C-alpha positions as CSV (number, residue, x, y, z in Angstrom):
1,X,-28.1,-33.4,119.0
2,X,-29.7,-36.0,121.1
3,X,-32.8,-33.8,121.5
4,X,-33.1,-33.4,117.7
5,X,-33.5,-37.1,117.4
6,X,-36.2,-37.5,120.0
7,X,-39.6,-36.0,120.6
8,X,-38.3,-33.7,123.4
9,X,-38.9,-30.5,121.5
10,X,-39.3,-28.3,124.6
11,X,-35.9,-29.6,125.8
12,X,-34.5,-28.9,122.4
13,X,-35.7,-25.4,122.4
14,X,-34.3,-24.8,125.8
15,X,-30.9,-26.3,124.8
16,X,-30.8,-24.1,121.7
17,X,-31.6,-21.1,123.9
18,X,-28.7,-22.0,126.1
19,X,-26.4,-22.3,123.2
20,X,-27.6,-18.9,121.9
21,X,-26.9,-17.3,125.3
22,X,-23.2,-18.6,125.1
23,X,-22.9,-17.0,121.6
24,X,-24.4,-13.8,123.0
25,X,-22.0,-13.7,125.9
26,X,-19.1,-14.1,123.4
27,X,-20.4,-11.2,121.4
28,X,-21.4,-13.4,118.5
29,X,-24.7,-11.7,117.9
30,X,-25.5,-13.2,114.5
31,X,-25.1,-16.8,115.8
32,X,-27.1,-16.0,119.0
33,X,-29.9,-14.4,117.0
34,X,-30.1,-17.4,114.6
35,X,-30.4,-19.9,117.4
36,X,-33.0,-17.8,119.3
37,X,-35.0,-17.7,116.1
38,X,-34.7,-21.4,115.7
39,X,-35.9,-21.9,119.3
40,X,-38.8,-19.6,118.7
41,X,-39.8,-21.5,115.6
42,X,-39.8,-24.8,117.6
43,X,-41.8,-23.2,120.4
44,X,-44.4,-21.9,117.9
45,X,-44.7,-25.3,116.3
46,X,-45.2,-27.0,119.6
47,X,-47.5,-24.3,121.1
48,X,-45.1,-23.6,123.9
49,X,-46.0,-19.9,124.5
50,X,-43.8,-19.5,127.6
51,X,-40.7,-20.7,125.8
52,X,-41.7,-18.6,122.7
53,X,-42.0,-15.5,124.8
54,X,-38.6,-16.0,126.4
55,X,-37.0,-16.6,123.0
56,X,-38.6,-13.4,121.8
57,X,-37.2,-11.4,124.7
58,X,-33.7,-12.9,124.0
59,X,-34.0,-12.0,120.3
60,X,-35.1,-8.4,121.2
61,X,-32.0,-8.0,123.4
62,X,-29.9,-8.9,120.4
63,X,-31.7,-6.5,118.1
64,X,-31.5,-3.7,120.7
65,X,-27.7,-4.3,120.9
66,X,-27.5,-4.1,117.1
67,X,-29.4,-0.8,117.2
68,X,-32.6,-2.0,115.5
69,X,-35.1,-0.5,118.0
70,X,-38.1,-1.3,115.7
71,X,-37.3,-5.0,115.7
72,X,-36.5,-5.0,119.5
73,X,-39.8,-3.1,120.3
74,X,-41.9,-5.5,118.2
75,X,-40.4,-8.6,119.8
76,X,-40.6,-7.2,123.3
77,X,-44.3,-6.3,122.7
78,X,-45.1,-9.7,121.4
79,X,-43.4,-11.3,124.4
80,X,-45.3,-9.0,126.8
81,X,-48.6,-10.2,125.3
82,X,-47.7,-13.8,125.5
83,X,-46.4,-13.5,129.1
84,X,-49.6,-11.6,130.2
85,X,-51.7,-14.4,128.7
86,X,-49.6,-17.0,130.5
87,X,-49.8,-15.1,133.8
88,X,-53.6,-15.1,133.5
89,X,-54.1,-18.7,132.5
90,X,-51.4,-20.9,134.0
91,X,-51.3,-22.8,137.2
92,X,-50.1,-20.8,140.3
93,X,-46.7,-22.6,140.4
94,X,-45.8,-21.3,136.9
95,X,-47.0,-17.8,137.4
96,X,-43.8,-16.5,139.0
97,X,-41.7,-17.6,136.0
98,X,-44.0,-15.8,133.6
99,X,-44.2,-12.7,135.8
100,X,-40.4,-12.6,135.8
101,X,-40.5,-12.9,132.0
102,X,-43.1,-10.1,131.8
103,X,-40.9,-7.9,133.9
104,X,-38.0,-8.5,131.5
105,X,-40.2,-7.7,128.5
106,X,-41.4,-4.5,130.2
107,X,-37.9,-3.5,131.1
108,X,-36.8,-4.1,127.5
109,X,-39.6,-2.0,126.1
110,X,-38.8,0.8,128.6
111,X,-35.1,0.8,127.4
112,X,-36.4,1.1,123.8
113,X,-38.6,4.1,124.9
114,X,-35.6,5.7,126.7
115,X,-33.4,5.3,123.6
116,X,-36.2,6.9,121.5
117,X,-36.4,9.9,123.9
118,X,-39.8,9.0,125.5
119,X,-39.0,9.1,129.2
120,X,-42.6,9.3,130.4
121,X,-43.5,6.0,128.8
122,X,-40.2,4.4,129.7
123,X,-40.7,5.3,133.4
124,X,-44.2,3.9,133.4
125,X,-42.9,0.6,132.0
126,X,-40.0,0.5,134.5
127,X,-42.4,1.2,137.4
128,X,-44.6,-1.8,136.4
129,X,-41.5,-4.0,136.1
130,X,-40.2,-2.9,139.5
131,X,-43.7,-3.5,141.0
132,X,-43.7,-7.1,139.6
133,X,-40.2,-7.8,140.8
134,X,-41.1,-6.6,144.3
135,X,-44.2,-8.8,144.3
136,X,-42.1,-11.8,143.2
137,X,-39.4,-11.2,145.8
138,X,-36.8,-11.9,143.1
139,X,-33.8,-9.6,144.2
140,X,-31.6,-9.8,141.1
141,X,-34.4,-8.8,138.7
142,X,-35.5,-6.1,141.2
143,X,-32.0,-4.6,141.4
144,X,-31.6,-4.8,137.6
145,X,-35.0,-3.1,137.1
146,X,-34.2,-0.4,139.7
147,X,-30.9,0.3,137.9
148,X,-32.6,0.5,134.5
149,X,-35.2,2.9,135.9
150,X,-32.4,4.9,137.4
151,X,-30.7,5.1,134.0
152,X,-33.9,6.6,132.5
153,X,-34.1,9.2,135.3
154,X,-30.4,10.0,134.9
155,X,-30.7,10.4,131.2
156,X,-33.5,12.9,131.6
157,X,-31.9,15.0,134.4
158,X,-33.5,13.6,137.5
159,X,-30.2,13.0,139.4
160,X,-31.7,12.6,142.8
161,X,-34.3,10.1,141.7
162,X,-31.6,8.1,139.8
163,X,-29.3,8.2,142.9
164,X,-32.1,6.7,145.1
165,X,-32.7,3.9,142.6
166,X,-29.0,3.2,142.0
167,X,-28.4,3.1,145.8
168,X,-31.3,0.6,146.4
169,X,-30.0,-1.6,143.6
170,X,-26.5,-1.4,144.9
171,X,-27.7,-2.5,148.4
172,X,-29.4,-5.5,146.9
173,X,-26.4,-6.6,144.9
174,X,-24.2,-6.2,148.1
175,X,-26.6,-8.4,150.0
176,X,-26.4,-11.0,147.3
177,X,-22.7,-10.8,147.0
178,X,-23.1,-10.3,143.3
179,X,-19.8,-8.6,142.4
180,X,-20.4,-8.4,138.6
181,X,-23.7,-6.5,139.0
182,X,-22.4,-4.6,142.0
183,X,-19.6,-3.2,139.8
184,X,-22.2,-2.1,137.3
185,X,-24.4,-0.5,140.0
186,X,-21.5,1.4,141.6
187,X,-20.3,2.6,138.2
188,X,-23.6,4.3,137.7
């Protein structure tokens, strides 16, 4: 509430996004979506394209989980465009954040393509996301991207390719000591 009474709209949008993430983790998708939409509205009003893009990715995740692939795809696509513009225009110290966001938008779009039965397009998007994550040296997002790419290969019968990606992702999670994601990687 303190942010609502001040001029710190960027902080307000971030706070709203954090609250939305808690609702999402609890499975309260309607509440999460409403808060992400409010955060997006604030970011649009303030011209905060990076925050807007992140909010759009978070909304897309909720729509995907609800089974609305059209809404998810539209939001991931808009976020991708915003992140690409930010990567090209921002100062060097902000580019890694926007590249990470771009990788998330690409992975989300790839998951939509996989769900729609378009493995070729899904794999192309996954490969770009993995490439970005390798460039960034961000191990968690790299391992998640590898696992998602492996899921696409697995769903379309390339068991050897999926195995290689799952194994690489598992090794990263083991190195990080990330037991939650490690369990997911092993279960694949």
